[in-house]
C-alpha positions in Angstrom: 88.7 126.3 -64.4 87.2 123.4 -62.3 84.5 123.3 -66.0 88.0 123.3 -68.3 88.1 119.6 -66.3 85.3 118.8 -65.6 84.6 119.2 -70.0 88.5 117.6 -70.3 87.6 114.7 -67.5 83.7 113.3 -69.0 85.6 113.6 -73.0 88.6 111.2 -71.8 86.4 108.8 -70.4 83.6 109.0 -72.3 85.8 108.1 -75.4 87.3 105.2 -73.1 84.0 104.1 -72.1 82.0 103.7 -75.2 82.2 99.8 -75.5 80.6 99.4 -72.4 77.2 98.6 -73.3 75.4 100.8 -70.8 74.2 103.9 -72.9 73.6 104.2 -76.9 76.7 106.0 -78.7 74.7 109.2 -78.6 73.6 108.2 -74.8 77.0 108.0 -74.3 77.5 111.4 -75.3 74.7 113.3 -73.7 75.8 111.5 -70.4 79.1 113.0 -71.0 77.2 116.6 -71.7 75.4 115.7 -68.0 78.5 114.9 -66.2 80.1 117.8 -67.1 77.1 119.4 -65.8 77.8 117.7 -62.5 81.5 118.0 -62.1 81.1 121.5 -63.0 78.2 122.5 -60.9 79.5 119.7 -57.6 82.2 118.6 -58.2 83.8 114.7 -58.4 82.0 113.9 -55.4 77.9 115.1 -57.7 79.7 113.7 -60.7 80.6 110.0 -58.6 77.3 109.6 -56.8 75.1 110.2 -60.7 78.0 107.9 -61.7 77.0 105.5 -59.1 73.0 105.8 -60.2 74.0 104.7 -63.7 75.5 101.5 -62.9 73.6 100.7 -60.2 70.5 100.7 -62.5 72.1 99.6 -65.4 73.0 96.0 -63.6 70.0 95.8 -61.4 68.2 96.3 -65.6 70.2 92.9 -66.3 69.0 91.1 -63.6 67.3 88.2 -65.2 67.3 89.2 -68.3 66.7 85.7 -70.0 63.5 85.7 -68.5 62.4 88.5 -69.3 63.5 88.5 -73.2 61.1 86.0 -73.2 58.2 87.6 -71.5 58.5 90.7 -73.8 59.6 92.6 -71.0 63.1 93.9 -71.4 64.4 97.0 -72.0 65.2 98.5 -75.8 68.4 97.9 -77.4 69.4 95.4 -75.3 68.9 97.1 -71.8 71.3 100.4 -73.0 70.2 103.9 -72.4 69.2 106.6 -75.3 69.7 110.6 -74.7 65.9 110.4 -74.2 66.9 108.6 -70.7 70.1 110.4 -70.0 67.8 113.4 -69.6 64.6 112.3 -68.6 66.6 110.5 -65.2 69.1 113.7 -65.0 66.9 117.2 -66.3 66.3 117.8 -63.0 69.4 117.2 -61.2 70.8 118.9 -63.9 68.7 122.1 -63.0 69.3 121.6 -59.2 73.3 121.4 -59.8 73.6 124.2 -62.1 71.4 126.2 -59.8 73.9 125.1 -55.8 76.8 126.5 -59.2 74.9 129.9 -59.5 74.9 130.6 -56.0 70.7 130.4 -55.4 70.5 129.7 -51.5 69.5 127.2 -49.3 72.3 124.8 -51.2 71.4 122.2 -48.5 68.0 122.1 -49.6 68.8 122.3 -53.2 71.3 119.5 -52.5 68.6 117.0 -50.5 66.3 118.1 -53.9 68.8 116.9 -56.1 69.4 113.2 -54.6 66.2 112.9 -53.6 65.5 112.9 -57.5 68.1 110.6 -58.5 67.2 108.6 -55.3 63.3 108.3 -56.3 64.6 106.8 -60.1 66.8 103.9 -58.5 64.0 103.3 -56.9 61.8 103.7 -59.9 64.4 102.3 -61.5 64.9 98.6 -58.6 61.2 98.1 -58.5 60.1 97.9 -61.8 63.1 95.8 -63.0 62.8 93.2 -60.1 59.3 93.9 -59.7 58.7 92.6 -63.9 61.2 88.5 -63.0 60.4 88.4 -59.8 57.0 90.0 -58.5 54.5 86.8 -57.6 51.4 89.2 -58.2 50.6 92.2 -60.0 48.5 94.0 -59.2 47.4 98.1 -60.9 47.9 100.7 -58.5 44.4 102.5 -59.0 41.7 99.0 -58.7 44.8 96.6 -56.9 42.9 93.8 -60.0 45.6 91.4 -61.1 47.5 93.2 -64.3 50.0 91.4 -66.9 54.0 92.1 -65.5 54.8 95.3 -67.3 51.3 97.1 -67.6 51.9 100.2 -66.8 51.0 101.5 -63.2 51.2 97.6 -62.3 52.8 97.1 -58.6 53.8 94.2 -56.9 54.3 93.7 -53.4 58.5 92.0 -54.4 58.9 95.3 -56.5 57.8 98.1 -54.0 60.3 96.3 -51.9 63.0 96.7 -54.3 61.6 100.3 -55.0 62.6 101.0 -51.1 65.7 99.5 -51.4 66.9 101.1 -54.2 66.0 104.1 -52.7 67.5 103.2 -49.2 70.1 102.8 -51.8 70.9 106.1 -53.0 70.7 108.1 -50.4 73.4 106.1 -48.8 75.9 107.0 -52.1 74.7 110.9 -51.5 75.4 110.5 -48.3 79.0 108.2 -48.9 79.6 111.5 -51.2 79.3 113.8 -49.5 76.0 115.4 -50.8 74.2 115.4 -47.8 75.3 115.3 -45.0 73.0 113.7 -42.0 70.8 110.4 -41.7 67.8 112.8 -40.9 68.3 113.4 -44.3 69.1 110.3 -45.5 65.7 109.2 -43.9 63.5 111.8 -45.5 65.1 111.3 -49.2 64.5 107.7 -48.8 61.1 107.9 -47.9 60.4 110.0 -50.4 62.1 108.4 -53.4 59.7 105.6 -52.5 57.0 107.7 -52.3 57.9 109.0 -55.7 57.8 105.6 -57.4 54.2 105.4 -55.9 53.1 108.0 -57.3 54.9 107.9 -60.8 52.9 104.3 -60.7 49.1 105.9 -60.0 50.6 108.1 -62.9 50.8 105.6 -65.4 47.8 104.6 -64.6 45.6 107.1 -64.5 47.4 109.3 -67.5 50.0 107.8 -69.7 47.7 105.3 -71.7 45.2 108.3 -73.1 47.9 111.9 -73.0 49.8 110.8 -76.2 53.5 113.6 -75.2 53.1 111.7 -71.5 56.0 109.2 -72.4 58.1 106.5 -70.1 60.7 109.5 -70.4 58.5 112.8 -69.5 56.9 110.3 -66.7 60.4 110.2 -65.3 60.5 113.9 -65.8 57.7 114.3 -63.5 58.6 111.9 -61.1 62.6 113.5 -60.4 60.7 117.1 -60.2 58.1 115.7 -57.4 60.7 114.1 -55.5 63.1 117.0 -55.6 60.3 119.4 -54.5 58.8 117.3 -52.0 61.7 116.5 -50.5 62.4 120.1 -50.9 58.7 120.9 -49.2 59.5 118.7 -46.4 63.1 119.1 -45.7 62.0 123.1 -44.9 59.5 122.4 -42.7 61.3 119.8 -40.5 63.8 122.8 -40.5 66.7 120.0 -41.9 67.8 123.2 -43.9 
């Protein structure tokens, strides 16, 4: 019954949300599929947490939009996300949610991985969007040499701090909706989100321009998978789950 409810709720909400400039039409359809998976697997709490991720990420993308346009750094399609963005960010989380729904144990460990995957992605979004607009000195992570904003693998102090904030905010959202339950889990996931974002910058600097299939979406998928696996490994080692 929960899956029927999940489908109906998401069908109605996606139908109503089509005019909101967050996603492309195809992006909204895929968001509906993702939403059905999340509601069916984790209930309204898991669905709500990822909706919060989508809204926060879209809002931060709009910050300093005019300046980003002048510099040629704005997201394409007016900042609207498409299907590739939806799944690049959420495929790992959706897979973990389905594992929880399927009864795979320990569920608590899988939920830590789920939370970490979205914390890492929001950290990445906060860091790139705020760093490109307000970063004063942009350095390549591998050499620490100055590079133009928007360069793959570029980091800035402002962007790194924004990434830390994004990771903490998403971890707090997960705690608010009961997907994680302790401050120890919150702290672990917050740290892992930032580490995964820095690792994503390293991957971008070392490999993205050399490997044809390594698109931004593929890098996002690798980042979220790394975050989930690292968080689960650390949580298990620290006996948090």
